[in-house]
Every structure is written in C-alpha cells, then in structure tokens.
C-alpha positions in Angstrom: -2.8 -16.4 -22.6 -3.7 -14.7 -19.4 -7.2 -13.4 -19.2 -8.1 -10.1 -17.4 -10.8 -11.9 -15.5 -8.0 -13.7 -13.5 -7.6 -10.4 -11.7 -10.8 -10.9 -9.7 -9.4 -14.1 -8.2 -6.5 -12.4 -6.4 -6.9 -12.5 -2.7 -4.9 -11.9 0.5 -3.5 -8.9 2.4 -2.9 -5.9 0.2 -1.4 -2.4 0.8 -2.3 0.9 -0.6 -0.4 4.1 -0.1 -1.5 7.7 -0.6 0.1 11.2 -0.3 -1.5 12.9 2.6 -1.1 15.8 4.8 -0.1 14.5 8.3 -0.1 16.8 11.4 1.7 16.3 14.7 1.0 18.2 17.8 1.7 17.9 21.5 -1.2 16.2 23.4 -2.8 18.8 25.7 -2.5 17.9 29.5 -0.1 14.9 28.8 3.5 15.2 29.1 5.7 13.4 26.6 2.9 12.4 24.3 2.2 13.7 20.8 -0.8 13.2 18.6 -0.4 12.4 15.0 -3.4 12.8 12.7 -4.1 12.1 9.0 -5.7 10.0 6.4 -4.5 6.5 5.8 -6.8 6.1 2.9 -8.8 8.4 0.6 -12.1 7.3 -1.0 -13.7 7.8 -4.5 -10.5 8.9 -6.0 -9.1 6.6 -8.7 -5.4 5.6 -8.8 -3.4 3.5 -11.1 -2.4 -0.1 -10.3 -0.2 -2.7 -11.9 -0.3 -6.4 -12.0 0.9 -9.3 -14.1 -1.5 -8.2 -16.9 -0.6 -4.5 -16.9 -2.2 -1.3 -15.6 -5.8 -1.0 -14.3 -7.7 1.6 -12.3 -8.7 1.1 -8.6 -11.1 3.0 -6.4 -11.8 2.6 -2.7 -15.5 3.6 -2.4 -17.2 5.5 0.4 -18.5 3.1 3.0 -15.7 0.6 2.5 -14.7 1.0 6.1 -18.2 1.1 7.7 -18.4 -2.6 8.6 -15.0 -3.3 9.7 -14.8 -0.2 12.0 -18.1 -1.3 13.6 -16.4 -4.6 14.6 -13.6 -2.7 16.6 -10.7 -4.2 14.5 -7.3 -4.6 16.0 -5.0 -2.2 14.1 -1.6 -0.8 14.9 0.3 2.3 13.7 3.6 1.2 12.1 6.5 2.8 10.3 6.8 1.4 6.7 4.6 -1.6 7.8 7.2 -2.8 10.2 8.8 -2.4 13.6 7.3 -2.1 17.1 3.7 -0.7 17.1 3.7 3.0 18.1 0.0 3.1 18.7 -2.8 0.5 18.9 -6.6 0.5 18.7 -6.8 -2.1 21.5 -5.0 0.2 23.8 -7.0 3.3 22.8 -4.0 5.1 21.5 -5.0 4.7 17.9 -8.4 5.9 16.8 -9.9 5.2 13.4 -12.9 6.7 11.8 -14.5 7.1 8.3 -15.7 10.3 6.8 -16.3 11.8 3.3 -12.5 12.0 2.6 -11.5 8.6 3.6 -10.0 6.5 6.6 -9.0 9.2 9.2 -6.5 8.1 11.9 -5.4 9.8 15.1 -2.7 8.4 17.2 -1.1 9.2 20.5 2.6 8.4 20.5 5.2 8.4 23.2 7.9 10.9 22.1 10.5 9.4 24.3 10.8 6.6 21.9 13.6 7.0 19.3 11.5 5.7 16.4 8.7 8.0 17.4 11.1 10.9 17.7 12.6 10.1 14.2 8.9 10.1 12.7 8.0 13.3 14.3 11.1 15.1 13.1 10.5 13.8 9.6 6.9 15.0 9.6 7.9 18.2 11.1 10.5 19.0 8.4 8.3 17.7 5.5 10.6 14.7 4.7 7.6 12.2 5.0 4.1 12.9 3.8 2.6 9.6 2.8 0.5 7.0 4.5 -0.4 3.5 3.7 -2.7 0.8 5.1 -2.8 -3.0 5.1 -6.1 -4.7 4.7 -8.1 -7.5 3.1 -10.7 -6.9 0.4 -14.0 -8.6 1.4 -16.3 -7.1 -1.3 -15.3 -5.7 -4.7 -16.7 -5.2 -8.0 -14.9 -5.2 -11.4 -15.8 -3.4 -14.6 -16.9 -5.8 -17.6 -13.5 -5.4 -19.1 -11.7 -6.0 -15.8 -9.9 -2.6 -16.2 -11.4 -0.9 -13.1 -11.6 -2.5 -9.6 -14.1 -0.9 -7.1 -13.2 -1.8 -3.5 -16.5 -1.8 -1.7 -15.7 -3.3 1.6 -12.4 -4.1 3.5 -11.3 -5.8 6.6 -8.8 -4.0 8.8 -8.6 -6.5 11.7 -4.9 -7.4 12.4 -3.9 -4.9 9.7 -2.0 -1.6 10.1 -1.8 2.0 9.1 1.7 3.2 8.4 3.7 6.3 7.8 5.7 5.4 4.8 8.7 6.9 2.9 7.3 6.2 -0.5 4.0 4.8 -1.4 3.4 5.9 -5.0 3.5 2.3 -6.3 1.6 0.3 -3.7 2.4 -3.4 -3.3 -0.2 -5.9 -4.5 0.8 -8.7 -2.1 2.3 -9.3 1.3 5.8 -9.3 -0.3 7.8 -5.9 -0.2 7.2 -3.9 -3.2 10.1 -3.6 -6.0 9.8 -0.1 -7.1 11.1 0.8 -10.7 14.0 2.7 -9.0 15.2 -0.8 -7.9 15.3 -2.1 -11.5 17.2 1.0 -12.5 19.9 0.2 -10.2 20.5 -3.1 -11.9 23.4 -3.5 -14.3 22.6 -4.3 -17.9 23.5 -8.0 -17.6 21.5 -8.5 -14.5 18.4 -6.6 -15.9 18.6 -8.6 -19.1 18.7 -11.8 -17.3 15.6 -10.9 -15.1 13.6 -9.8 -18.1 14.4 -13.1 -20.0 13.4 -15.1 -16.8 10.1 -13.2 -16.7 9.6 -13.9 -20.5 10.2 -17.5 -19.9 7.7 -17.6 -17.0 4.9 -15.7 -18.7 5.5 -17.3 -22.2 6.8 -21.0 -21.4 6.8 -22.0 -25.0 8.8 -18.9 -26.3 12.5 -18.8 -26.5 14.0 -15.6 -25.4 15.6 -13.5 -28.2 18.4 -11.4 -26.6 18.5 -9.2 -29.7 14.8 -8.4 -29.7 13.1 -5.7 -27.7 11.3 -7.0 -24.6 7.6 -6.5 -24.5 7.5 -5.9 -20.9 7.8 -2.4 -19.4 9.7 -1.9 -16.2 6.4 -1.5 -14.3 5.0 -4.8 -15.6 8.3 -6.5 -14.8 8.0 -5.1 -11.3 4.5 -6.6 -11.0 5.6 -9.8 -12.3 8.6 -10.0 -10.1 6.5 -9.9 -7.1 5.3 -13.4 -7.8 8.8 -14.9 -8.4 
C-alpha cells in the first residue's frame, strides 16, 4: 500500500501554472519591440495538486525565489513551455524579480516574429490569461500527514516562464500533462481499458472486475497515467 510519505521523495523538474493578469505594451523608444509583464508564480496562496495518492495542498512560500535570483539563473520566456525562446535573462530581454505577490517577470519581445505576434494578439483580446514556470524544488516542508507541501526554495536555472493556454491542472513531472478533458474524449472501451491497466499497476495482486465501479477518479487516473 502506498504511503503518503512517498510524496517527499519525488524530485525533478516540475511546472506550476497560475491565472494571472498579463499586460503588453509598446516599449518606449524602441521600434518593433513590446514589453510583456506579469506574474509567473504567486506566493502564500495554496492550490490543489494531484499525484498517485490523490489530492494534496501546495504553497509556494515567500522567499522561495530569493536565492536562485541572486545567482543570475538562465531562464527563457516560452509559449506553453516549448518553441523558440522569445526572451532570455542572459540577453537582458527577460527580467525576473520577487515581490510580495510572487515571481514577477518583464520581457522585451520582438513584435516582427509570428509567434510573438500571435501571443500579443491573444493577450490583447483576452484569449490567454495564464502563466506557468518550470523549476526544481531545492527546499521543502511537508505537513505531518503529508497532505500539504510548502515549497520553501526553488532553482530556476535553465528553466522557463511560459505564457500558457490552460494551466489549471499543473503537471507534476517533465512529461506533458494529461488533463481530465483528454480522458473525457476517450471512448468507453478505451477508457475502461486504461482504468483497468491503472488498477493492475496500483494493485498488482488484484484482478480487475469490469462490472465493479472503479475506485480511481479521473483526476487520480490522470496523475497515475503520467507515470505510465
């Protein structure tokens, strides 16, 4: 049987996404360049996470970015954590700072690029209003029951801040997240086969009963599927 203490052993690059207010404006005195500003992370605001054991609460604490920002990390601005970098701390076009709200980012982007144009138009018409960031946890604290994780310190080096389409269910690994909506698109036979496979994985000694209700919710199935 899985123990909640196993949560503390999970390591590697993670991503977290937040609904934010992003602003884009023309950069004064520089033709063809726009400045995008917003928060890639908020602090001291609990949010719900899911893993192979179910749900738990997570909080990025104030000061989590202090050390990594003092080390001048190399971070890029991306779209949906992919594609060519639109801004880069090393080039001085991406600037990161920590304040009482969270991790603030300001980026100078070249409006002549088609991907940048698409992003700016989406921000302008309100089609996109979330940001995410990729990082490694270097210091954390779990509650005694392992139902709350406080992220005390992170490493942003060679990570990214991204403007994202949807980030309500952040991924807990480097693999792309499978949203509940993706499961909803599965046919009944495919969904049943996936759930039975997950049951065999989590309970190797149990034989799946196709007539019985499955104990996993879609969200728990989503979290388990990330490890397939």
